[in-house]
N, CA, C and O atoms as CSV, one atom per row, in Angstrom:
chain,resi,resn,atom,element,x,y,z
A,1,MET,N,N,30.385,-106.902,-188.955
A,1,MET,CA,C,30.219,-106.272,-187.537
A,1,MET,C,C,28.838,-106.385,-187.100
A,1,MET,O,O,28.592,-107.011,-186.069
A,2,ASN,N,N,27.887,-105.828,-187.798
A,2,ASN,CA,C,26.540,-105.817,-187.407
A,2,ASN,C,C,25.972,-107.217,-187.249
A,2,ASN,O,O,25.121,-107.430,-186.386
A,3,ARG,N,N,26.403,-108.164,-188.039
A,3,ARG,CA,C,25.828,-109.590,-187.940
A,3,ARG,C,C,26.303,-110.176,-186.536
A,3,ARG,O,O,25.533,-110.800,-185.806
A,4,LEU,N,N,27.588,-109.932,-186.230
A,4,LEU,CA,C,28.164,-110.279,-184.985
A,4,LEU,C,C,27.241,-109.765,-183.795
A,4,LEU,O,O,26.839,-110.512,-182.903
A,5,TYR,N,N,26.973,-108.522,-183.873
A,5,TYR,CA,C,26.209,-107.846,-182.857
A,5,TYR,C,C,24.876,-108.555,-182.634
A,5,TYR,O,O,24.499,-108.936,-181.526
A,6,LEU,N,N,24.132,-108.719,-183.866
A,6,LEU,CA,C,22.924,-109.374,-183.839
A,6,LEU,C,C,23.048,-110.798,-183.220
A,6,LEU,O,O,22.242,-111.112,-182.344
A,7,ILE,N,N,23.871,-111.558,-183.564
A,7,ILE,CA,C,24.109,-112.854,-182.897
A,7,ILE,C,C,24.199,-112.855,-181.435
A,7,ILE,O,O,23.634,-113.694,-180.734
A,8,CYS,N,N,24.954,-111.852,-180.972
A,8,CYS,CA,C,25.160,-111.626,-179.503
A,8,CYS,C,C,23.937,-111.312,-178.839
A,8,CYS,O,O,23.641,-111.869,-177.782
A,9,LEU,N,N,23.134,-110.378,-179.436
A,9,LEU,CA,C,21.818,-110.120,-178.744
A,9,LEU,C,C,20.870,-111.180,-178.850
A,9,LEU,O,O,20.041,-111.301,-177.947
A,10,THR,N,N,20.867,-112.015,-179.878
A,10,THR,CA,C,19.969,-113.210,-179.935
A,10,THR,C,C,20.351,-114.151,-178.839
A,10,THR,O,O,19.474,-114.591,-178.096
A,11,LEU,N,N,21.578,-114.479,-178.694
A,11,LEU,CA,C,22.049,-115.392,-177.589
A,11,LEU,C,C,21.698,-114.714,-176.269
A,11,LEU,O,O,21.235,-115.415,-175.369
A,12,CYS,N,N,21.854,-113.587,-176.106
A,12,CYS,CA,C,21.670,-113.010,-174.710
A,12,CYS,C,C,20.154,-113.069,-174.303
A,12,CYS,O,O,19.807,-113.164,-173.126
A,13,PHE,N,N,19.285,-113.007,-175.344
A,13,PHE,CA,C,17.856,-113.040,-175.056
A,13,PHE,C,C,17.239,-114.451,-175.211
A,13,PHE,O,O,16.019,-114.600,-175.143
A,14,SER,N,N,18.058,-115.453,-175.413
A,14,SER,CA,C,17.609,-116.864,-175.378
A,14,SER,C,C,17.179,-117.132,-173.917
A,14,SER,O,O,16.269,-117.944,-173.747
A,15,GLY,N,N,17.713,-116.562,-172.904
A,15,GLY,CA,C,17.273,-116.713,-171.618
A,15,GLY,C,C,17.180,-115.411,-170.911
A,15,GLY,O,O,18.144,-114.656,-171.042
A,16,ILE,N,N,16.176,-115.022,-170.180
A,16,ILE,CA,C,15.968,-113.821,-169.522
A,16,ILE,C,C,16.000,-114.052,-168.012
A,16,ILE,O,O,15.308,-114.937,-167.508
A,17,GLU,N,N,16.747,-113.315,-167.333
A,17,GLU,CA,C,16.912,-113.486,-165.813
A,17,GLU,C,C,16.268,-112.276,-165.205
A,17,GLU,O,O,16.527,-111.162,-165.659
A,18,SER,N,N,15.471,-112.435,-164.236
A,18,SER,CA,C,14.800,-111.426,-163.416
A,18,SER,C,C,14.713,-111.818,-161.895
A,18,SER,O,O,13.918,-112.648,-161.453
A,19,GLY,N,N,15.553,-111.176,-161.215
A,19,GLY,CA,C,15.529,-111.498,-159.670
A,19,GLY,C,C,15.956,-113.034,-159.527
A,19,GLY,O,O,16.989,-113.461,-160.043
A,20,ILE,N,N,15.155,-113.756,-158.853
A,20,ILE,CA,C,15.442,-115.223,-158.757
A,20,ILE,C,C,14.790,-116.007,-159.774
A,20,ILE,O,O,14.931,-117.230,-159.752
A,21,LEU,N,N,14.104,-115.460,-160.646
A,21,LEU,CA,C,13.442,-116.198,-161.779
A,21,LEU,C,C,14.258,-116.153,-162.987
A,21,LEU,O,O,14.918,-115.148,-163.250
A,22,HIS,N,N,14.250,-117.176,-163.731
A,22,HIS,CA,C,14.954,-117.307,-165.065
A,22,HIS,C,C,13.993,-117.771,-166.103
A,22,HIS,O,O,13.220,-118.695,-165.851
A,23,TYR,N,N,14.004,-117.180,-167.246
A,23,TYR,CA,C,13.237,-117.569,-168.374
A,23,TYR,C,C,13.964,-118.086,-169.400
A,23,TYR,O,O,14.993,-117.534,-169.789
A,24,ILE,N,N,13.431,-119.339,-170.002
A,24,ILE,CA,C,14.178,-119.823,-171.142
A,24,ILE,C,C,13.265,-119.661,-172.408
A,24,ILE,O,O,12.041,-119.571,-172.316
A,25,HIS,N,N,13.905,-119.631,-173.527
A,25,HIS,CA,C,13.063,-119.551,-174.768
A,25,HIS,C,C,12.618,-121.015,-175.137
A,25,HIS,O,O,13.391,-121.922,-175.446
A,26,TYR,N,N,11.384,-121.091,-175.063
A,26,TYR,CA,C,10.739,-122.377,-175.308
A,26,TYR,C,C,10.609,-122.729,-176.852
A,26,TYR,O,O,10.764,-123.865,-177.299
A,27,GLY,N,N,10.346,-121.761,-177.502
A,27,GLY,CA,C,10.511,-121.926,-178.979
A,27,GLY,C,C,9.507,-121.082,-179.835
A,27,GLY,O,O,8.635,-120.449,-179.239
A,28,CYS,N,N,9.574,-121.044,-181.037
A,28,CYS,CA,C,8.605,-120.311,-182.000
A,28,CYS,C,C,7.462,-121.415,-182.241
A,28,CYS,O,O,7.684,-122.534,-182.703
A,29,LEU,N,N,6.310,-120.964,-181.887
A,29,LEU,CA,C,5.159,-121.879,-182.048
A,29,LEU,C,C,4.062,-121.325,-182.961
A,29,LEU,O,O,3.904,-120.106,-183.024
A,30,GLU,N,N,3.378,-122.073,-183.598
A,30,GLU,CA,C,2.085,-121.602,-184.321
A,30,GLU,C,C,1.022,-121.181,-183.336
A,30,GLU,O,O,0.723,-121.878,-182.367
A,31,ASP,N,N,0.492,-120.086,-183.597
A,31,ASP,CA,C,-0.585,-119.527,-182.835
A,31,ASP,C,C,-1.908,-119.717,-183.751
A,31,ASP,O,O,-1.831,-119.967,-184.954
A,32,ARG,N,N,-3.084,-119.576,-183.074
A,32,ARG,CA,C,-4.369,-119.771,-183.712
A,32,ARG,C,C,-5.397,-118.815,-183.092
A,32,ARG,O,O,-5.140,-118.153,-182.087
A,33,ALA,N,N,-6.559,-118.774,-183.730
A,33,ALA,CA,C,-7.578,-117.819,-183.218
A,33,ALA,C,C,-8.006,-118.087,-181.764
A,33,ALA,O,O,-8.419,-117.143,-181.090
A,34,THR,N,N,-7.925,-119.392,-181.221
A,34,THR,CA,C,-8.284,-119.696,-179.902
A,34,THR,C,C,-7.144,-119.401,-178.932
A,34,THR,O,O,-7.361,-119.416,-177.720
A,35,ARG,N,N,-5.890,-119.121,-179.447
A,35,ARG,CA,C,-4.708,-118.681,-178.742
A,35,ARG,C,C,-4.080,-119.926,-177.901
A,35,ARG,O,O,-4.793,-120.741,-177.315
A,36,ILE,N,N,-2.877,-119.965,-177.911
A,36,ILE,CA,C,-2.131,-120.942,-177.098
A,36,ILE,C,C,-1.754,-120.530,-175.684
A,36,ILE,O,O,-1.579,-121.324,-174.760
A,37,LEU,N,N,-1.641,-119.125,-175.604
A,37,LEU,CA,C,-1.573,-118.438,-174.274
A,37,LEU,C,C,-2.780,-117.490,-174.183
A,37,LEU,O,O,-2.852,-116.575,-175.002
A,38,LYS,N,N,-3.704,-117.634,-173.279
A,38,LYS,CA,C,-4.876,-116.917,-173.363
A,38,LYS,C,C,-5.282,-116.215,-172.034
A,38,LYS,O,O,-6.370,-115.650,-171.929
A,39,GLU,N,N,-4.445,-116.265,-171.103
A,39,GLU,CA,C,-4.925,-115.614,-169.805
A,39,GLU,C,C,-4.810,-114.124,-169.738
A,39,GLU,O,O,-5.546,-113.501,-168.972
A,40,LYS,N,N,-3.888,-113.482,-170.531
A,40,LYS,CA,C,-3.713,-112.068,-170.455
A,40,LYS,C,C,-2.963,-111.631,-171.724
A,40,LYS,O,O,-1.988,-112.264,-172.128
A,41,ALA,N,N,-3.423,-110.566,-172.327
A,41,ALA,CA,C,-2.768,-110.136,-173.554
A,41,ALA,C,C,-2.911,-108.595,-173.707
A,41,ALA,O,O,-3.856,-107.994,-173.197
A,42,ALA,N,N,-2.006,-108.021,-174.379
A,42,ALA,CA,C,-1.940,-106.599,-174.659
A,42,ALA,C,C,-1.014,-106.316,-175.896
A,42,ALA,O,O,-0.111,-107.089,-176.214
A,43,SER,N,N,-1.287,-105.202,-176.544
A,43,SER,CA,C,-0.280,-104.627,-177.513
A,43,SER,C,C,0.617,-103.646,-176.715
A,43,SER,O,O,0.160,-102.656,-176.143
A,44,LEU,N,N,1.810,-103.961,-176.717
A,44,LEU,CA,C,2.734,-103.156,-175.940
A,44,LEU,C,C,3.694,-102.236,-176.878
A,44,LEU,O,O,4.249,-102.673,-177.886
A,45,LYS,N,N,3.799,-101.034,-176.451
A,45,LYS,CA,C,4.768,-100.154,-177.268
A,45,LYS,C,C,5.493,-99.448,-176.170
A,45,LYS,O,O,4.880,-98.697,-175.412
A,46,PRO,N,N,6.827,-99.667,-176.051
A,46,PRO,CA,C,7.513,-100.656,-176.838
A,46,PRO,C,C,7.359,-102.013,-176.416
A,46,PRO,O,O,6.899,-102.226,-175.294
A,47,ASN,N,N,7.731,-103.103,-177.279
A,47,ASN,CA,C,7.547,-104.350,-176.843
A,47,ASN,C,C,8.900,-105.086,-177.174
A,47,ASN,O,O,9.592,-104.702,-178.117
A,48,SER,N,N,9.259,-106.134,-176.392
A,48,SER,CA,C,10.431,-107.005,-176.602
A,48,SER,C,C,10.184,-108.159,-175.655
A,48,SER,O,O,9.204,-108.112,-174.912
A,49,PRO,N,N,11.033,-109.223,-175.633
A,49,PRO,CA,C,10.941,-110.208,-174.678
A,49,PRO,C,C,10.926,-109.712,-173.195
A,49,PRO,O,O,10.207,-110.199,-172.322
A,50,TRP,N,N,11.779,-108.715,-173.022
A,50,TRP,CA,C,11.973,-108.147,-171.589
A,50,TRP,C,C,10.642,-107.379,-171.306
A,50,TRP,O,O,10.075,-107.666,-170.252
A,51,HIS,N,N,10.111,-106.502,-172.060
A,51,HIS,CA,C,8.889,-105.845,-171.749
A,51,HIS,C,C,7.705,-106.793,-171.507
A,51,HIS,O,O,6.879,-106.595,-170.616
A,52,CYS,N,N,7.672,-107.818,-172.342
A,52,CYS,CA,C,6.492,-108.708,-172.228
A,52,CYS,C,C,6.714,-109.464,-170.860
A,52,CYS,O,O,5.753,-109.692,-170.124
A,53,GLN,N,N,7.888,-109.816,-170.562
A,53,GLN,CA,C,8.093,-110.563,-169.386
A,53,GLN,C,C,7.672,-109.730,-168.050
A,53,GLN,O,O,7.121,-110.230,-167.070
A,54,LYS,N,N,7.992,-108.540,-168.182
A,54,LYS,CA,C,7.603,-107.562,-167.042
A,54,LYS,C,C,6.047,-107.542,-167.014
A,54,LYS,O,O,5.475,-107.690,-165.934
A,55,PHE,N,N,5.358,-107.369,-168.141
A,55,PHE,CA,C,3.819,-107.380,-168.261
A,55,PHE,C,C,3.300,-108.634,-167.694
A,55,PHE,O,O,2.268,-108.594,-167.023
A,56,CYS,N,N,3.949,-109.809,-167.911
A,56,CYS,CA,C,3.412,-111.090,-167.579
A,56,CYS,C,C,3.819,-111.539,-166.207
A,56,CYS,O,O,3.644,-112.713,-165.881
A,57,GLU,N,N,4.320,-110.718,-165.433
A,57,GLU,CA,C,4.913,-111.095,-163.957
A,57,GLU,C,C,3.911,-112.010,-163.258
A,57,GLU,O,O,2.728,-111.681,-163.177
A,58,GLY,N,N,4.327,-113.048,-162.802
A,58,GLY,CA,C,3.511,-114.090,-162.053
A,58,GLY,C,C,3.008,-115.160,-162.919
A,58,GLY,O,O,2.474,-116.118,-162.358
A,59,TYR,N,N,3.095,-115.150,-164.243
A,59,TYR,CA,C,2.710,-116.206,-165.083
A,59,TYR,C,C,3.836,-117.112,-165.476
A,59,TYR,O,O,4.971,-116.639,-165.529
A,60,ILE,N,N,3.616,-118.419,-165.767
A,60,ILE,CA,C,4.657,-119.315,-166.159
A,60,ILE,C,C,5.237,-119.047,-167.542
A,60,ILE,O,O,6.447,-119.095,-167.766
A,61,TYR,N,N,4.344,-118.770,-168.426
A,61,TYR,CA,C,4.645,-118.547,-169.816
A,61,TYR,C,C,4.395,-117.084,-170.229
A,61,TYR,O,O,3.483,-116.446,-169.702
A,62,PHE,N,N,5.156,-116.575,-171.121
A,62,PHE,CA,C,4.855,-115.364,-171.922
A,62,PHE,C,C,5.239,-115.589,-173.336
A,62,PHE,O,O,6.029,-116.472,-173.669
A,63,GLY,N,N,4.632,-114.726,-174.208
A,63,GLY,CA,C,5.026,-114.979,-175.715
A,63,GLY,C,C,4.868,-113.589,-176.397
A,63,GLY,O,O,3.938,-112.860,-176.052
A,64,VAL,N,N,5.725,-113.213,-177.326
A,64,VAL,CA,C,5.639,-112.175,-178.218
A,64,VAL,C,C,5.251,-112.497,-179.601
A,64,VAL,O,O,5.754,-113.471,-180.162
A,65,GLU,N,N,4.379,-111.731,-180.196
A,65,GLU,CA,C,3.849,-112.062,-181.535
A,65,GLU,C,C,3.596,-110.845,-182.269
A,65,GLU,O,O,3.178,-109.831,-181.710
A,66,SER,N,N,3.863,-110.925,-183.634
A,66,SER,CA,C,3.463,-109.798,-184.488
A,66,SER,C,C,4.236,-108.538,-184.161
A,66,SER,O,O,3.773,-107.468,-184.554
A,67,GLY,N,N,5.339,-108.562,-183.497
A,67,GLY,CA,C,6.122,-107.402,-183.213
A,67,GLY,C,C,5.782,-106.605,-181.984
A,67,GLY,O,O,6.648,-106.100,-181.269
A,68,SER,N,N,4.480,-106.508,-181.765
A,68,SER,CA,C,4.046,-105.626,-180.678
A,68,SER,C,C,3.041,-106.269,-179.741
A,68,SER,O,O,2.544,-105.578,-178.852
A,69,VAL,N,N,2.687,-107.629,-179.890
A,69,VAL,CA,C,1.660,-108.194,-178.987
A,69,VAL,C,C,2.326,-109.152,-178.036
A,69,VAL,O,O,3.256,-109.885,-178.372
A,70,CYS,N,N,1.782,-109.105,-176.793
A,70,CYS,CA,C,2.315,-109.815,-175.636
A,70,CYS,C,C,1.151,-110.761,-175.063
A,70,CYS,O,O,0.041,-110.327,-174.755
A,71,PHE,N,N,1.500,-111.980,-174.967
A,71,PHE,CA,C,0.558,-112.924,-174.344
A,71,PHE,C,C,1.113,-113.521,-173.061
A,71,PHE,O,O,2.331,-113.626,-172.916
A,72,CYS,N,N,0.223,-113.930,-172.093
A,72,CYS,CA,C,0.630,-114.516,-170.817
A,72,CYS,C,C,-0.263,-115.664,-170.563
A,72,CYS,O,O,-1.401,-115.663,-171.033
A,73,GLY,N,N,0.204,-116.694,-169.812
A,73,GLY,CA,C,-0.644,-117.804,-169.410
A,73,GLY,C,C,0.275,-118.769,-168.532
A,73,GLY,O,O,1.503,-118.687,-168.503
A,74,ASN,N,N,-0.485,-119.693,-167.823
A,74,ASN,CA,C,0.153,-120.552,-166.947
A,74,ASN,C,C,0.189,-121.984,-167.593
A,74,ASN,O,O,0.709,-122.928,-166.998
A,75,GLU,N,N,-0.379,-122.106,-168.825
A,75,GLU,CA,C,-0.361,-123.384,-169.503
A,75,GLU,C,C,-0.484,-123.036,-171.090
A,75,GLU,O,O,-1.108,-122.061,-171.508
A,76,LEU,N,N,0.133,-123.879,-171.828
A,76,LEU,CA,C,-0.011,-123.804,-173.298
A,76,LEU,C,C,-1.173,-124.665,-173.741
A,76,LEU,O,O,-1.268,-125.842,-173.391
A,77,ILE,N,N,-2.015,-124.086,-174.481
A,77,ILE,CA,C,-3.229,-124.714,-174.770
A,77,ILE,C,C,-2.837,-125.725,-176.114
A,77,ILE,O,O,-2.320,-125.304,-177.148
A,78,LEU,N,N,-3.160,-126.967,-175.883
A,78,LEU,CA,C,-2.839,-127.966,-177.034
A,78,LEU,C,C,-3.771,-127.850,-178.267
A,78,LEU,O,O,-4.873,-127.317,-178.144
A,79,PRO,N,N,-3.331,-128.354,-179.483
A,79,PRO,CA,C,-2.041,-128.856,-179.599
A,79,PRO,C,C,-1.023,-127.791,-179.964
A,79,PRO,O,O,-1.346,-126.716,-180.470
A,80,ILE,N,N,0.283,-128.162,-179.669
A,80,ILE,CA,C,1.374,-127.203,-179.880
A,80,ILE,C,C,2.229,-127.736,-181.094
A,80,ILE,O,O,2.696,-128.873,-181.150
A,81,LYS,N,N,2.368,-126.785,-182.034
A,81,LYS,CA,C,3.161,-127.009,-183.338
A,81,LYS,C,C,4.225,-126.049,-183.382
A,81,LYS,O,O,4.040,-124.873,-183.071
A,82,ARG,N,N,5.459,-126.555,-183.798
A,82,ARG,CA,C,6.648,-125.617,-183.957
A,82,ARG,C,C,6.341,-124.791,-185.297
A,82,ARG,O,O,5.617,-125.242,-186.184
A,83,SER,N,N,6.915,-123.636,-185.350
A,83,SER,CA,C,6.899,-122.748,-186.539
A,83,SER,C,C,8.173,-122.234,-186.860
A,83,SER,O,O,9.019,-122.222,-185.966
A,84,SER,N,N,8.485,-121.762,-188.101
A,84,SER,CA,C,9.704,-121.179,-188.472
A,84,SER,C,C,9.448,-119.656,-188.817
A,84,SER,O,O,10.313,-118.991,-189.387
A,85,LYS,N,N,8.282,-119.157,-188.466
A,85,LYS,CA,C,7.826,-117.847,-188.948
A,85,LYS,C,C,8.041,-116.692,-187.967
A,85,LYS,O,O,7.498,-115.604,-188.159
A,86,CYS,N,N,8.838,-116.930,-186.909
A,86,CYS,CA,C,9.174,-115.800,-185.898
A,86,CYS,C,C,10.135,-115.016,-186.444
A,86,CYS,O,O,11.289,-115.188,-186.051
A,87,THR,N,N,9.895,-114.132,-187.324
A,87,THR,CA,C,10.816,-113.370,-188.066
A,87,THR,C,C,10.501,-111.846,-188.015
A,87,THR,O,O,11.154,-111.102,-188.746
A,88,GLU,N,N,9.558,-111.347,-187.212
A,88,GLU,CA,C,9.234,-110.002,-187.179
A,88,GLU,C,C,9.982,-109.369,-186.037
A,88,GLU,O,O,10.055,-109.926,-184.942
A,89,SER,N,N,10.557,-108.161,-186.302
A,89,SER,CA,C,11.213,-107.298,-185.336
A,89,SER,C,C,10.381,-106.804,-184.318
A,89,SER,O,O,9.229,-106.488,-184.616
A,90,CYS,N,N,10.827,-106.673,-183.035
A,90,CYS,CA,C,10.156,-106.156,-181.898
A,90,CYS,C,C,9.946,-104.642,-182.023
A,90,CYS,O,O,10.793,-103.908,-182.532
A,91,ALA,N,N,8.809,-104.225,-181.548
A,91,ALA,CA,C,8.410,-102.836,-181.677
A,91,ALA,C,C,9.343,-102.003,-180.606
A,91,ALA,O,O,9.393,-100.775,-180.688
A,92,GLY,N,N,10.001,-102.644,-179.705
A,92,GLY,CA,C,10.851,-101.962,-178.729
A,92,GLY,C,C,12.366,-102.087,-179.099
A,92,GLY,O,O,13.196,-101.318,-178.612
A,93,ASN,N,N,12.662,-102.973,-179.881
A,93,ASN,CA,C,14.020,-103.182,-180.364
A,93,ASN,C,C,14.172,-103.877,-181.640
A,93,ASN,O,O,14.026,-105.097,-181.708
A,94,SER,N,N,14.472,-103.121,-182.705
A,94,SER,CA,C,14.438,-103.851,-184.037
A,94,SER,C,C,15.460,-104.992,-184.135
A,94,SER,O,O,15.380,-105.826,-185.037
A,95,LEU,N,N,16.332,-105.020,-183.288
A,95,LEU,CA,C,17.491,-105.952,-183.400
A,95,LEU,C,C,16.993,-107.390,-182.904
A,95,LEU,O,O,17.643,-108.386,-183.221
A,96,LEU,N,N,15.894,-107.488,-182.161
A,96,LEU,CA,C,15.247,-108.619,-181.627
A,96,LEU,C,C,14.132,-109.135,-182.392
A,96,LEU,O,O,13.497,-108.329,-183.072
A,97,MET,N,N,13.797,-110.351,-182.385
A,97,MET,CA,C,12.556,-110.914,-183.039
A,97,MET,C,C,11.417,-111.104,-182.013
A,97,MET,O,O,11.586,-111.644,-180.920
A,98,CYS,N,N,10.253,-110.617,-182.455
A,98,CYS,CA,C,9.063,-110.908,-181.609
A,98,CYS,C,C,7.969,-111.581,-182.370
A,98,CYS,O,O,6.932,-110.983,-182.655
A,99,GLY,N,N,8.200,-112.852,-182.707
A,99,GLY,CA,C,7.168,-113.629,-183.328
A,99,GLY,C,C,6.919,-113.278,-184.762
A,99,GLY,O,O,7.841,-112.798,-185.423
A,100,GLY,N,N,5.733,-113.484,-185.293
A,100,GLY,CA,C,5.384,-113.156,-186.714
A,100,GLY,C,C,3.837,-113.229,-186.743
A,100,GLY,O,O,3.154,-113.157,-185.722
A,101,SER,N,N,3.361,-113.369,-187.932
A,101,SER,CA,C,1.815,-113.570,-188.231
A,101,SER,C,C,1.547,-114.964,-187.825
A,101,SER,O,O,2.012,-115.947,-188.401
A,102,TRP,N,N,0.770,-114.986,-186.804
A,102,TRP,CA,C,0.323,-116.327,-186.245
A,102,TRP,C,C,1.430,-117.240,-185.823
A,102,TRP,O,O,1.359,-118.466,-185.902
A,103,ALA,N,N,2.489,-116.549,-185.357
A,103,ALA,CA,C,3.677,-117.319,-184.867
A,103,ALA,C,C,4.169,-116.537,-183.608
A,103,ALA,O,O,4.482,-115.347,-183.654
A,104,ILE,N,N,4.208,-117.274,-182.525
A,104,ILE,CA,C,4.597,-116.660,-181.181
A,104,ILE,C,C,5.858,-117.210,-180.670
A,104,ILE,O,O,6.067,-118.422,-180.612
A,105,ASP,N,N,6.740,-116.267,-180.282
A,105,ASP,CA,C,8.010,-116.705,-179.452
A,105,ASP,C,C,7.602,-116.876,-178.102
A,105,ASP,O,O,7.113,-115.934,-177.478
A,106,VAL,N,N,7.776,-118.097,-177.558
A,106,VAL,CA,C,7.346,-118.385,-176.248
A,106,VAL,C,C,8.470,-118.593,-175.291
A,106,VAL,O,O,9.433,-119.273,-175.645
A,107,TYR,N,N,8.417,-118.031,-174.043
A,107,TYR,CA,C,9.383,-118.201,-172.959
A,107,TYR,C,C,8.621,-118.860,-171.749
A,107,TYR,O,O,7.427,-118.705,-171.493
A,108,ARG,N,N,9.486,-119.589,-171.085
A,108,ARG,CA,C,9.008,-120.333,-169.849
A,108,ARG,C,C,9.758,-120.005,-168.725
A,108,ARG,O,O,10.978,-119.864,-168.808
A,109,ARG,N,N,9.057,-119.849,-167.528
A,109,ARG,CA,C,9.753,-119.533,-166.354
A,109,ARG,C,C,10.334,-120.838,-165.799
A,109,ARG,O,O,9.734,-121.913,-165.830
A,110,CYS,N,N,11.604,-120.640,-165.269
A,110,CYS,CA,C,12.267,-121.662,-164.543
A,110,CYS,C,C,12.773,-121.226,-163.228
A,110,CYS,O,O,13.823,-120.585,-163.173
A,111,ASP,N,N,12.107,-121.525,-162.166
A,111,ASP,CA,C,12.458,-121.010,-160.822
A,111,ASP,C,C,13.833,-121.639,-160.470
A,111,ASP,O,O,14.039,-122.847,-160.594
A,112,ARG,N,N,14.731,-120.787,-160.041
A,112,ARG,CA,C,15.993,-121.181,-159.545
A,112,ARG,C,C,16.022,-121.808,-158.101
A,112,ARG,O,O,15.325,-121.321,-157.211
A,113,ARG,N,N,16.751,-122.782,-157.902
A,113,ARG,CA,C,16.672,-123.313,-156.397
A,113,ARG,C,C,17.904,-123.209,-155.816
A,113,ARG,O,O,18.069,-123.566,-154.650
């Protein structure tokens, strides 16, 4: 039963809807010291994709990393490499994943028309 609940939560947060904006999960990417999202950042408590999206209002991209860190930006800094290390629970909801060590779960805004 708990596994089914977790799968449902994961699917629900693969896209986040906020007003007329819709966010899609871009993927788990490797991060680095120079950061792939670098315009705005903070450690949020609580943190989750929803909390980070609210913090990054107005930006095209946002990402969660290391459970409690949120990054924002209007572009992804190249090079972009996929990662499988987004396995850390969110500080705001332990049922959701918020990146990992040098791994960032990135979401992208898609304006609805």
